[in-house]
C-alpha positions as CSV (number, residue, x, y, z in Angstrom):
1,M,0.0,0.0,0.0
2,R,1.3,3.4,-1.0
3,T,0.3,6.1,1.5
4,G,-1.0,9.4,0.0
5,L,-3.0,12.2,1.4
6,I,-4.4,10.5,4.5
7,L,-7.0,12.4,6.3
8,S,-5.8,13.5,9.7
9,A,-7.9,13.3,12.9
10,A,-7.9,17.1,12.9
11,L,-9.6,17.2,9.4
12,A,-12.1,14.7,10.4
13,S,-12.9,16.7,13.6
14,W,-13.3,19.8,11.5
15,A,-15.9,18.2,9.3
16,V,-17.9,17.1,12.3
17,A,-17.6,20.5,14.0
18,N,-18.6,22.5,10.9
19,P,-21.9,21.0,9.6
20,L,-23.6,22.9,6.8
21,S,-27.3,22.8,6.0
22,S,-27.0,21.5,2.5
23,P,-24.3,19.9,0.3
24,L,-24.7,22.7,-2.3
25,S,-24.0,25.2,0.4
26,K,-20.5,23.7,0.8
27,R,-19.4,24.9,-2.6
28,A,-17.2,27.6,-1.3
29,A,-15.5,25.3,1.2
30,I,-14.7,22.6,-1.4
31,D,-13.6,25.1,-4.0
32,D,-11.1,26.6,-1.5
33,C,-9.8,23.1,-0.6
34,L,-9.4,22.1,-4.3
35,K,-7.7,25.4,-5.1
36,A,-5.3,25.0,-2.2
37,A,-4.4,21.4,-3.4
38,N,-4.0,22.5,-7.0
39,V,-6.7,20.2,-8.3
40,P,-8.0,21.2,-11.7
41,V,-11.7,21.9,-11.7
42,D,-14.5,22.8,-14.1
43,A,-15.5,26.4,-13.4
44,P,-19.2,26.6,-12.8
45,N,-21.2,27.5,-15.9
46,S,-18.1,27.1,-18.1
47,N,-18.2,25.0,-21.3
48,D,-16.5,22.2,-19.5
49,W,-18.9,22.3,-16.6
50,K,-21.9,22.3,-19.0
51,L,-20.4,19.3,-20.9
52,D,-19.6,17.3,-17.8
53,V,-22.9,18.0,-16.0
54,N,-25.0,17.1,-19.0
55,P,-26.2,13.5,-18.4
56,F,-26.5,10.7,-21.0
57,N,-30.1,10.1,-19.6
58,Q,-31.7,13.5,-20.0
59,R,-34.5,12.4,-17.7
60,L,-32.1,12.5,-14.7
61,K,-30.3,15.8,-14.4
62,Y,-28.5,16.7,-11.2
63,T,-26.4,19.6,-9.9
64,P,-23.1,18.8,-8.3
65,V,-21.5,20.9,-5.6
66,A,-18.2,20.8,-7.7
67,I,-16.5,19.0,-10.5
68,A,-12.9,18.0,-10.3
69,A,-11.0,17.4,-13.6
70,P,-7.9,15.4,-12.5
71,T,-5.1,14.5,-14.8
72,T,-3.0,12.6,-12.2
73,V,-3.5,10.1,-9.4
74,Q,-2.3,12.8,-6.9
75,H,-5.2,15.1,-8.1
76,V,-7.6,12.3,-7.4
77,Q,-6.2,11.8,-3.9
78,A,-6.5,15.5,-3.1
79,A,-10.0,15.5,-4.5
80,V,-11.1,12.6,-2.2
81,S,-9.4,14.3,0.7
82,C,-11.2,17.5,0.1
83,A,-14.6,15.7,-0.2
84,A,-14.1,14.1,3.2
85,K,-12.8,17.3,4.8
86,V,-15.8,19.3,3.7
87,G,-18.3,16.5,4.2
88,V,-19.8,15.9,0.7
89,K,-20.4,12.6,-1.1
90,V,-18.1,11.9,-4.0
91,N,-18.6,10.0,-7.2
92,P,-16.2,9.1,-10.0
93,K,-17.5,9.7,-13.5
94,S,-15.8,8.1,-16.5
95,G,-17.8,8.1,-19.7
96,G,-21.0,9.4,-18.0
97,H,-23.3,6.7,-19.5
98,S,-24.8,5.7,-16.2
99,Y,-28.5,5.1,-16.9
100,A,-29.3,6.5,-13.5
101,S,-26.8,9.4,-13.6
102,F,-24.9,7.8,-10.7
103,G,-21.7,9.4,-12.0
104,L,-23.4,12.7,-11.0
105,G,-24.4,11.2,-7.7
106,G,-27.9,10.2,-8.5
107,E,-29.1,13.3,-6.6
108,N,-28.1,17.0,-6.2
109,G,-25.2,18.1,-4.2
110,H,-22.5,15.5,-4.8
111,F,-18.9,16.1,-5.7
112,V,-18.0,14.7,-9.1
113,V,-14.5,13.5,-10.1
114,Q,-14.6,13.6,-13.9
115,L,-12.0,11.2,-15.1
116,D,-12.1,11.5,-18.9
117,R,-8.9,13.6,-19.1
118,M,-7.1,10.5,-17.8
119,N,-7.6,8.5,-21.0
120,S,-4.2,7.1,-22.0
121,V,-3.9,3.6,-23.5
122,S,-0.6,1.7,-23.9
123,Y,0.2,-1.9,-24.7
124,N,3.2,-3.9,-23.6
125,S,4.0,-6.5,-26.2
126,A,6.2,-8.5,-23.9
127,T,3.5,-9.0,-21.3
128,Q,0.5,-8.6,-23.6
129,I,-1.0,-6.3,-20.9
130,A,-2.8,-3.0,-21.7
131,T,-2.5,-0.1,-19.3
132,V,-5.6,2.0,-19.5
133,G,-6.6,5.3,-17.9
134,A,-10.0,5.1,-16.1
135,G,-11.4,7.9,-18.3
136,A,-10.8,6.2,-21.6
137,R,-13.8,5.3,-23.7
138,L,-14.2,1.8,-25.3
139,G,-13.8,3.0,-28.9
140,R,-10.5,4.7,-28.0
141,I,-9.2,1.6,-26.3
142,A,-10.2,-0.7,-29.2
143,T,-8.5,1.6,-31.7
144,A,-5.3,1.9,-29.8
145,L,-4.9,-1.8,-29.0
146,Y,-5.6,-2.9,-32.6
147,R,-3.2,-0.3,-33.9
148,D,-0.4,-1.1,-31.5
149,G,-0.5,-4.9,-31.6
150,K,-3.8,-6.2,-33.2
151,R,-4.9,-7.0,-29.7
152,A,-8.2,-6.7,-27.9
153,F,-10.1,-7.5,-24.8
154,S,-13.8,-8.3,-24.4
155,H,-16.1,-5.4,-23.9
156,G,-19.3,-3.7,-25.2
157,T,-20.1,-2.2,-28.6
158,C,-20.9,1.5,-27.8
159,P,-17.6,3.4,-28.5
160,G,-18.5,6.3,-26.1
161,V,-19.0,4.2,-23.0
162,G,-16.3,4.8,-20.4
163,V,-14.2,1.8,-19.5
164,A,-14.4,2.2,-15.7
165,G,-18.2,1.9,-15.0
166,H,-18.6,-0.6,-17.9
167,S,-15.8,-3.0,-16.8
168,L,-16.1,-2.6,-13.0
169,H,-19.7,-3.8,-13.1
170,G,-19.6,-6.5,-15.7
171,G,-19.2,-5.3,-19.3
172,F,-21.2,-7.5,-21.7
173,G,-20.7,-7.3,-25.5
174,F,-20.4,-9.2,-28.8
175,S,-17.2,-11.0,-27.6
176,S,-18.6,-12.1,-24.2
177,H,-19.8,-15.6,-25.1
178,T,-16.4,-16.3,-26.7
179,H,-14.1,-14.4,-24.3
180,G,-16.1,-13.5,-21.2
181,L,-17.0,-10.1,-19.7
182,A,-14.8,-7.0,-19.6
183,V,-14.5,-7.5,-15.8
184,D,-12.8,-10.9,-16.5
185,W,-9.9,-9.3,-18.4
186,I,-8.9,-6.9,-15.5
187,V,-5.7,-8.2,-14.0
188,G,-4.8,-5.1,-12.0
189,A,-6.1,-1.7,-10.9
190,T,-4.8,1.3,-9.1
191,V,-7.4,2.7,-6.8
192,V,-7.8,5.7,-4.4
193,L,-9.7,4.7,-1.3
194,A,-11.9,6.7,1.0
195,N,-9.0,7.7,3.2
196,A,-7.2,9.1,0.1
197,T,-4.5,6.4,0.1
198,V,-3.5,4.7,-3.2
199,V,-3.4,0.9,-3.4
200,E,-2.4,-1.5,-6.1
201,T,-4.8,-4.4,-6.5
202,S,-4.5,-7.8,-8.3
203,E,-5.1,-11.4,-7.5
204,T,-2.0,-11.3,-5.2
205,E,-2.0,-7.6,-4.0
206,N,-4.9,-6.5,-1.9
207,P,-6.9,-9.4,-3.3
208,E,-10.1,-8.7,-1.3
209,I,-10.3,-5.2,-2.7
210,F,-9.6,-6.6,-6.2
211,W,-12.4,-9.1,-5.8
212,A,-14.9,-6.4,-4.8
213,L,-13.8,-4.0,-7.6
214,R,-14.6,-6.6,-10.2
215,G,-18.4,-6.3,-10.1
216,A,-19.1,-3.5,-7.6
217,G,-16.2,-1.1,-8.1
218,S,-17.8,2.2,-7.8
219,N,-18.6,1.5,-4.1
220,F,-15.1,1.2,-2.8
221,G,-12.9,3.9,-4.4
222,I,-11.9,5.6,-7.5
223,V,-9.9,3.5,-10.0
224,T,-7.4,5.6,-11.8
225,T,-5.7,3.0,-14.0
226,F,-6.5,-0.5,-15.2
227,K,-4.4,-3.3,-16.4
228,F,-6.1,-5.6,-18.9
229,K,-4.9,-8.9,-20.3
230,T,-5.5,-9.0,-24.0
231,F,-6.1,-11.6,-26.7
232,A,-5.1,-11.6,-30.4
233,A,-7.9,-9.9,-32.4
234,P,-9.3,-12.4,-34.9
235,S,-8.5,-11.6,-38.5
236,Q,-12.0,-12.5,-39.6
237,V,-15.2,-11.5,-37.9
238,T,-18.7,-11.8,-39.4
239,A,-21.6,-9.5,-38.6
240,F,-25.0,-11.2,-39.1
241,Q,-28.7,-10.6,-38.9
242,V,-31.6,-13.0,-39.1
243,N,-35.1,-11.6,-39.4
244,L,-37.3,-13.4,-37.0
245,P,-41.0,-14.0,-37.8
246,W,-42.1,-13.1,-34.3
247,N,-45.4,-11.5,-35.3
248,S,-47.6,-13.3,-32.9
249,A,-47.5,-14.6,-29.4
250,S,-47.3,-18.2,-30.6
251,A,-44.5,-17.4,-32.9
252,I,-42.5,-15.8,-30.1
253,V,-43.0,-18.8,-27.8
254,S,-42.0,-21.4,-30.3
255,G,-39.0,-19.4,-31.6
256,W,-37.8,-18.4,-28.1
257,S,-38.1,-22.1,-27.0
258,A,-36.0,-23.2,-29.9
259,L,-33.4,-20.5,-29.2
260,Q,-33.0,-21.3,-25.5
261,D,-32.7,-25.1,-26.2
262,W,-29.9,-24.4,-28.7
263,L,-28.2,-22.0,-26.3
264,K,-28.4,-24.4,-23.4
265,A,-27.1,-27.3,-25.5
266,G,-24.0,-25.4,-26.6
267,M,-24.2,-22.5,-29.0
268,P,-20.8,-22.5,-30.8
269,K,-18.2,-20.7,-28.7
270,E,-17.4,-18.4,-31.5
271,M,-21.0,-17.2,-31.8
272,N,-22.1,-14.0,-30.0
273,G,-25.6,-12.8,-30.4
274,R,-28.8,-11.2,-29.2
275,V,-32.4,-10.9,-30.1
276,F,-33.3,-7.3,-30.8
277,G,-37.0,-6.5,-30.8
278,G,-38.6,-3.2,-31.5
279,P,-42.0,-1.8,-32.6
280,S,-41.6,-2.9,-36.3
281,Q,-39.1,-5.8,-36.4
282,T,-37.4,-8.5,-34.4
283,Q,-33.9,-9.8,-35.4
284,L,-31.3,-12.1,-34.2
285,Q,-28.1,-10.1,-34.5
286,G,-24.5,-10.7,-33.6
287,L,-20.8,-11.2,-34.4
288,Y,-19.3,-14.6,-35.3
289,H,-15.5,-14.8,-34.5
290,G,-14.6,-16.4,-37.8
291,S,-15.3,-16.2,-41.6
292,S,-18.6,-15.9,-43.3
293,A,-18.5,-19.5,-44.5
294,Q,-17.8,-20.7,-40.9
295,L,-20.8,-18.7,-39.7
296,R,-23.1,-20.2,-42.2
297,T,-22.1,-23.7,-41.2
298,A,-22.4,-22.9,-37.5
299,I,-25.7,-21.1,-37.5
300,Q,-27.6,-23.4,-39.9
301,P,-28.9,-25.8,-37.2
302,L,-30.5,-22.9,-35.4
303,L,-31.9,-21.5,-38.6
304,T,-33.6,-24.8,-39.3
305,K,-35.1,-24.8,-35.8
306,L,-36.3,-21.2,-36.2
307,G,-37.6,-21.6,-39.8
308,A,-35.6,-18.6,-40.7
309,S,-32.7,-17.7,-43.0
310,L,-29.7,-15.3,-42.9
311,S,-30.8,-11.8,-44.0
312,N,-27.3,-10.4,-43.9
313,A,-23.7,-11.7,-43.3
314,Q,-20.7,-9.4,-43.8
315,Q,-17.1,-10.4,-43.1
316,Y,-14.7,-7.8,-41.6
317,D,-11.5,-7.5,-39.8
318,W,-11.7,-6.8,-36.0
319,M,-12.1,-3.0,-36.2
320,G,-14.5,-3.3,-39.1
321,A,-16.7,-5.5,-37.1
322,F,-16.6,-3.2,-34.1
323,S,-17.6,-0.3,-36.3
324,Y,-20.5,-2.2,-37.8
325,Y,-22.4,-2.1,-34.5
326,T,-21.6,1.5,-33.7
327,Y,-24.3,2.7,-36.0
328,G,-22.3,5.5,-37.5
329,Q,-20.9,6.9,-34.2
330,Q,-17.3,8.0,-34.2
331,V,-15.2,5.1,-32.9
332,D,-12.1,6.8,-31.4
333,V,-13.9,9.3,-29.2
334,S,-12.8,11.3,-26.1
335,R,-13.8,14.9,-25.4
336,P,-16.1,16.5,-26.3
337,Y,-18.8,13.8,-26.1
338,N,-22.4,14.9,-26.5
339,L,-24.5,11.8,-27.1
340,V,-27.7,12.0,-25.0
341,E,-31.1,10.4,-24.9
342,T,-34.3,10.6,-22.8
343,F,-35.4,7.1,-21.5
344,Y,-36.3,4.7,-18.9
345,S,-34.6,1.3,-18.8
346,K,-34.7,-2.0,-16.8
347,S,-32.8,-5.2,-16.9
348,L,-33.0,-8.9,-16.0
349,V,-30.9,-12.0,-15.8
350,T,-32.9,-15.3,-16.1
351,P,-32.5,-19.0,-16.7
352,A,-34.4,-20.7,-19.6
353,L,-38.0,-19.6,-19.3
354,P,-40.8,-22.2,-18.7
355,N,-43.5,-22.2,-21.3
356,S,-46.0,-20.5,-19.0
357,V,-43.7,-17.5,-18.5
358,L,-42.9,-17.4,-22.2
359,Q,-46.6,-17.2,-23.0
360,N,-47.1,-14.3,-20.6
361,V,-44.1,-12.5,-21.9
362,A,-45.1,-13.0,-25.5
363,N,-48.7,-11.9,-24.8
364,Y,-47.4,-8.7,-23.2
365,W,-45.1,-8.1,-26.2
366,M,-47.9,-8.4,-28.7
367,Q,-50.7,-6.7,-26.7
368,K,-48.9,-4.0,-24.7
369,A,-45.5,-3.3,-26.3
370,K,-46.8,-3.2,-29.9
371,S,-49.5,-0.6,-28.9
372,T,-47.0,1.7,-27.1
373,N,-46.2,4.6,-29.3
374,R,-42.6,5.3,-28.3
375,D,-39.2,4.2,-29.5
376,W,-38.8,1.1,-27.3
377,F,-36.7,-2.0,-27.6
378,I,-36.0,-5.3,-25.9
379,I,-32.5,-6.9,-26.1
380,I,-32.3,-10.6,-25.2
381,D,-28.5,-11.3,-25.0
382,L,-27.4,-14.9,-25.5
383,Y,-25.4,-15.0,-22.3
384,G,-25.0,-18.4,-20.8
385,G,-25.1,-22.0,-21.9
386,A,-22.7,-24.9,-22.2
387,N,-20.0,-23.0,-24.2
388,S,-20.3,-19.6,-22.5
389,A,-16.9,-18.1,-21.4
390,I,-18.9,-16.0,-18.9
391,T,-20.1,-18.9,-16.9
392,K,-16.8,-20.8,-17.0
393,V,-15.4,-18.3,-14.5
394,P,-15.7,-19.6,-11.0
395,N,-18.7,-18.2,-9.2
396,N,-16.6,-16.7,-6.4
397,A,-13.8,-15.4,-8.5
398,T,-15.3,-11.9,-8.7
399,S,-18.0,-9.9,-7.0
400,Y,-20.0,-10.0,-10.3
401,P,-22.7,-12.5,-9.3
402,Y,-24.1,-14.2,-12.5
403,R,-21.9,-17.1,-13.4
404,D,-24.2,-20.2,-13.5
405,S,-24.5,-21.7,-17.0
406,N,-28.0,-23.0,-16.4
407,N,-29.6,-20.4,-14.2
408,H,-28.0,-17.4,-16.0
409,L,-28.9,-18.1,-19.6
410,F,-30.2,-14.7,-20.8
411,L,-29.3,-11.0,-20.0
412,Y,-32.0,-8.5,-20.9
413,E,-32.2,-4.8,-21.5
414,F,-35.6,-3.2,-21.7
415,Y,-35.4,0.4,-23.0
416,D,-38.1,2.9,-23.6
417,R,-37.2,6.4,-25.0
418,V,-38.8,9.5,-26.4
419,N,-37.2,11.4,-29.2
420,F,-38.7,14.8,-28.3
421,G,-39.7,16.3,-25.0
422,S,-40.0,14.8,-21.6
423,Y,-40.5,11.2,-20.7
424,P,-44.2,10.7,-19.7
425,S,-45.0,10.3,-16.1
426,N,-47.3,7.4,-16.9
427,G,-44.6,5.7,-19.0
428,F,-42.8,3.7,-16.3
429,S,-45.6,1.1,-15.9
430,F,-44.9,-0.2,-19.4
431,L,-41.5,-1.6,-18.7
432,D,-42.3,-2.4,-15.1
433,G,-45.3,-4.5,-16.3
434,W,-43.2,-6.3,-18.9
435,V,-40.5,-7.3,-16.3
436,K,-43.3,-8.5,-14.0
437,T,-44.4,-11.0,-16.6
438,F,-41.0,-12.6,-16.3
439,T,-40.5,-12.4,-12.5
440,D,-44.0,-13.5,-11.5
441,G,-43.3,-16.9,-12.9
442,L,-39.8,-17.3,-11.4
443,T,-38.6,-17.7,-7.8
444,A,-36.5,-14.8,-6.4
445,S,-33.4,-17.0,-6.6
446,Q,-33.9,-17.5,-10.3
447,W,-33.5,-14.0,-11.5
448,G,-31.4,-10.8,-10.9
449,M,-30.7,-7.5,-12.5
450,Y,-27.6,-5.9,-14.1
451,I,-26.3,-2.6,-12.5
452,N,-24.9,-1.4,-15.9
453,Y,-28.6,-0.9,-16.9
454,A,-29.4,0.7,-13.5
455,D,-33.1,1.4,-12.6
456,P,-33.1,4.2,-10.1
457,T,-36.8,3.7,-9.2
458,M,-35.9,0.8,-7.0
459,D,-35.3,1.4,-3.3
460,R,-31.7,0.8,-2.0
461,N,-32.3,-2.5,-0.3
462,T,-34.0,-4.0,-3.3
463,A,-31.4,-2.7,-5.7
464,Q,-28.5,-4.1,-3.6
465,D,-30.1,-7.5,-3.5
466,V,-31.0,-7.8,-7.2
467,Y,-27.7,-6.4,-8.4
468,F,-25.3,-8.5,-6.2
469,R,-27.4,-11.4,-4.8
470,Q,-25.2,-13.9,-3.0
471,N,-22.2,-11.6,-2.9
472,L,-23.9,-8.8,-1.1
473,P,-23.0,-9.8,2.5
474,R,-19.3,-10.0,1.6
475,L,-19.4,-6.7,-0.1
476,Q,-21.2,-5.0,2.8
477,K,-18.6,-6.3,5.2
478,L,-15.8,-4.8,3.0
479,K,-17.7,-1.5,2.7
480,T,-17.7,-1.3,6.5
481,Q,-13.9,-1.8,6.5
482,L,-13.0,0.6,3.7
483,D,-15.7,3.2,3.7
484,P,-17.8,3.1,6.9
485,T,-19.0,6.7,6.5
486,E,-20.1,6.1,2.9
487,L,-18.0,8.8,1.3
488,F,-18.5,7.0,-2.0
489,Y,-22.3,7.0,-2.2
490,Y,-25.2,7.1,-4.6
491,P,-28.8,6.2,-3.8
492,Q,-28.4,2.5,-4.6
493,A,-24.8,2.1,-3.3
494,I,-23.8,-0.8,-1.2
495,S,-24.4,-0.1,2.5
496,P,-22.0,-1.0,5.3
497,A,-22.8,-4.2,7.2
498,K,-25.2,-3.6,10.1
């Protein structure tokens, strides 16, 4: 452990002896502290402030007490020290894609540590390890690793997503069935803890912190640098789509049943896919890590079961395949970044669904979803099964909880957005009701939720349970040890053990 700016007893006493009525009223105090410590900041109402305070989810806008813009680990230490001294909650913000705006605190008056100036990416060919700043975005990392060594690690498809929140809480994408989640490729992380010390973490160095970071990282500190192992990017990757004739409840039930049987039995390891359903069309989409000819051979048994055919199959190199699913977004992106939407989202992780649940889900899809006049979609990720790299990781290896090949077969994202104006106050019941058609037919132990698709409408106790399930007690115990006063806090944060 390297000791940095450790809070003294005098500073802690000062914070207790000088309570202020509201976090926002502490702006002058934290500004003074940050200035004295030479921490770069966004000046209120500056262009940088407006950029950093603007949330990806426009439905959830919050006002921070201050925004630090560090470029060094020492800046982050000083920022954490100031937050504790003044008595404000602190939140790291990498890409800013939190569906619940948790990078802004999830409520007014938090202190934001905006990390996207710390976005360096380097690759060591001798160790095959990438060293990545916590503010780097996925497209920037993919571009740099491919350019410098034709290397990659497994992560999501959206180029503007920040690596920190994505990988610390799972990180699913079109390489995950083949290579696992982004969290599984982390081999080391430098983190600033609540007492402003800096620690190095790995399987052998501070292993309990390392375990907790890989699944619940935002609760225990601010990661400043990651070390990722990498794999050789395949020279041939094939993007594909299959139009699914899911135009009735019975068609959905029969098609979904065939799909889950195929996935359980062993979808080819090289196949990565999802069902993408929207108001007008439902497709099976994905990336096959191999040639177009190999894809056609591998997918034909499923197509026969589905009574469908390939509507598109295009072969690319690694970066071409990555670009295919960015839908025209710039790939190598850093600052400024301005992509925003107005939406409500939910998630699920489930086993194979019994026929009764499939019928209820399909009925809701046809009767309720099809009549909802908004830009909604459902994504059913092909997550588990006999050949999934995700579920081959031991269940206790990381704090990420969903590792059972049978009980964790599908990962879902439910997403409902408006393209103009505000999200309607009566809109929430649409997705809430759809999720209920799944969970009503399953026991509580059979399903969970994915914090990277955070739903801020849940109360804290419920959220902790469904996000972390069997790992929650161990995480709460560590929270008590590392951050008993909850300096790192948002409304669904892990609470200290009682």
